Structures are given as structure tokens and as C-alpha cells.
DOVO-134668 format. One line per field, with one value per residue (C-alpha): x, y, z; residue number from 0. Coordinates in Angstrom, 3 decimals, decimal comma, always signed. Example, Ala and Ser with C-alpha at 12.3 -4.5 7.8 and 13.67 -1.06 7.14 Angstrom:
// DOVO-134668
x = c(+12,300 / +13,670)
y = c(-4,500 / -1,060)
z = c(+7,800 / +7,140)
num = c(0 / 1)
//
This chain:
// DOVO-134668
x = c(-153,755 / -155,661 / -156,660 / -159,428 / -161,551 / -161,120 / -162,333 / -165,267 / -166,264 / -166,025 / -168,194 / -170,844 / -170,889 / -171,192 / -174,233 / -176,057 / -177,558 / -178,936 / -180,752 / -182,242 / -183,292 / -185,268 / -187,011 / -187,934 / -189,682 / -191,363 / -195,030 / -197,526 / -200,496 / -203,124 / -201,091 / -201,198 / -197,752 / -197,938 / -198,553 / -195,933 / -193,232 / -194,435 / -193,083 / -194,720 / -195,597 / -199,261 / -200,555 / -202,309 / -200,417 / -203,198 / -203,199 / -199,380 / -199,399 / -201,672 / -199,077 / -200,827 / -198,352 / -198,475 / -199,548 / -202,346 / -203,604 / -203,660 / -205,300 / -207,945 / -211,523 / -213,979 / -217,122 / -219,090 / -217,250 / -219,260 / -217,868 / -217,959 / -219,816 / -216,684 / -214,736 / -217,022 / -218,372 / -221,884 / -222,428 / -225,968 / -225,429 / -224,793 / -225,709 / -222,700 / -220,446 / -222,261 / -223,787 / -227,158 / -229,911 / -229,906 / -232,816 / -234,366 / -232,132 / -228,811 / -226,502 / -223,316 / -220,378 / -216,626 / -214,566 / -210,760 / -210,901 / -213,305 / -216,951 / -218,966 / -222,613 / -223,660 / -226,661 / -228,287 / -229,168 / -226,070 / -223,369 / -222,232 / -220,331 / -222,406 / -220,358 / -217,105 / -217,726 / -214,524 / -211,818 / -213,199 / -212,134 / -213,290 / -214,770 / -213,976 / -217,180)
y = c(-92,227 / -89,500 / -92,137 / -93,638 / -90,444 / -89,789 / -93,327 / -92,908 / -89,636 / -91,265 / -94,177 / -91,756 / -89,794 / -92,998 / -94,151 / -90,780 / -91,180 / -94,624 / -93,241 / -90,257 / -92,377 / -94,721 / -91,769 / -90,335 / -93,539 / -94,308 / -95,094 / -92,887 / -94,429 / -95,586 / -94,717 / -97,077 / -98,406 / -96,735 / -93,302 / -93,825 / -93,780 / -90,496 / -87,064 / -85,778 / -89,168 / -90,235 / -87,351 / -88,234 / -86,827 / -84,392 / -82,890 / -82,771 / -80,674 / -78,214 / -77,892 / -79,969 / -81,297 / -84,644 / -82,990 / -81,055 / -84,160 / -86,401 / -83,882 / -82,527 / -82,375 / -82,969 / -82,003 / -79,619 / -80,559 / -81,598 / -84,860 / -85,923 / -89,192 / -90,621 / -90,112 / -92,124 / -95,606 / -95,898 / -98,273 / -99,544 / -102,584 / -100,443 / -103,275 / -105,235 / -102,413 / -102,019 / -98,662 / -97,334 / -96,578 / -92,973 / -90,564 / -90,123 / -88,021 / -89,228 / -92,034 / -93,703 / -93,604 / -94,153 / -91,071 / -91,091 / -94,390 / -92,940 / -93,740 / -90,539 / -89,486 / -87,660 / -85,614 / -87,840 / -84,895 / -82,671 / -85,204 / -82,778 / -84,492 / -84,118 / -86,217 / -88,211 / -91,599 / -93,684 / -95,213 / -97,763 / -101,366 / -103,739 / -107,022 / -110,289 / -111,639)
z = c(+108,966 / +107,081 / +104,560 / +106,772 / +107,092 / +103,384 / +102,512 / +104,883 / +103,160 / +99,719 / +100,893 / +102,212 / +98,968 / +96,946 / +98,962 / +98,840 / +95,328 / +96,260 / +99,315 / +97,465 / +94,462 / +96,733 / +98,341 / +94,938 / +93,871 / +97,202 / +96,681 / +98,372 / +100,143 / +97,666 / +94,589 / +91,584 / +90,548 / +87,126 / +88,637 / +91,364 / +88,669 / +87,151 / +87,966 / +90,142 / +91,688 / +91,962 / +89,830 / +86,551 / +83,526 / +82,573 / +86,068 / +86,187 / +82,978 / +84,782 / +87,560 / +90,235 / +92,820 / +94,622 / +97,873 / +96,191 / +94,368 / +97,435 / +99,764 / +97,385 / +98,577 / +95,767 / +97,702 / +95,503 / +92,301 / +89,264 / +87,905 / +84,256 / +83,676 / +82,046 / +85,320 / +87,583 / +88,190 / +89,619 / +92,564 / +92,195 / +94,456 / +97,556 / +99,972 / +98,715 / +99,912 / +103,246 / +102,317 / +103,450 / +100,930 / +99,701 / +99,308 / +95,867 / +93,601 / +95,034 / +93,894 / +95,067 / +92,687 / +92,679 / +91,818 / +92,139 / +94,064 / +96,656 / +97,191 / +96,980 / +97,055 / +93,879 / +92,942 / +90,294 / +88,030 / +88,136 / +89,156 / +91,871 / +94,706 / +97,851 / +100,249 / +100,388 / +101,976 / +102,048 / +99,835 / +97,395 / +97,939 / +95,218 / +96,352 / +94,619 / +92,984)
num = c(0 / 1 / 2 / 3 / 4 / 5 / 6 / 7 / 8 / 9 / 10 / 11 / 12 / 13 / 14 / 15 / 16 / 17 / 18 / 19 / 20 / 21 / 22 / 23 / 24 / 25 / 26 / 27 / 28 / 29 / 30 / 31 / 32 / 33 / 34 / 35 / 36 / 37 / 38 / 39 / 40 / 41 / 42 / 43 / 44 / 45 / 46 / 47 / 48 / 49 / 50 / 51 / 52 / 53 / 54 / 55 / 56 / 57 / 58 / 59 / 60 / 61 / 62 / 63 / 64 / 65 / 66 / 67 / 68 / 69 / 70 / 71 / 72 / 73 / 74 / 75 / 76 / 77 / 78 / 79 / 80 / 81 / 82 / 83 / 84 / 85 / 86 / 87 / 88 / 89 / 90 / 91 / 92 / 93 / 94 / 95 / 96 / 97 / 98 / 99 / 100 / 101 / 102 / 103 / 104 / 105 / 106 / 107 / 108 / 109 / 110 / 111 / 112 / 113 / 114 / 115 / 116 / 117 / 118 / 119 / 120)
//
């Protein structure tokens, strides 16, 4: 009768790698599929080489950061995205899949607005 507990323990040990593997590849909220498979998940490769963790990358606050022009997409049709007009010298842009308000001269992030959701035509 000692065979049943032993078989139960073997079955639990056999299922453990399956459970932990699923947890390792679980997609974080808003993470592209290609980055979800990376290690650490959801962190761009250049940032991962610098030692940035998933938690640090997803909770970063970019207010005050100066953004390179190559890392942003300007939103000139702000009405389409239900955004209010900005004062002179400020522009809407998409940075890291978030709509932000930038200083038009320095590209410094002045305000985080919301996650960017592309509209179909």
C-alpha cells in the first residue's frame, strides 16, 4: 500500500516543470509577443543588457526624460484620438506605446496621457 503515495509524489514532480514553464512565459499586460518570449520578459534587448528588470521596465515613469526623435511617433491628428489642443510649444507623441505631451523644442516628456491604441483608418 505504500505504492500509492509514492506514485502520487512522482506525478506531482512530473507536473511541476509544466506549471513553472507556463508561468515563465506568461505575457504581461501590454507586452508584445516577441518581447514576451525574451529573458527578462517584456524588456527590449538593449535595456535588458543594461540590467533593467521586467518590473522596472513596466513601472517606469518617463516624465522629465528627453526622448530621441527616433524613439517617438508624433500625433498631429489629435482630434482623431480624442485629445484636446495643446498650447504653442507642446506636441502629442507616442513613446513606449503611451501618448505623451512633449516640449516641441527639447523633446522632454511633460506629461503621460494614456496607453496608445491605434485606430483602424
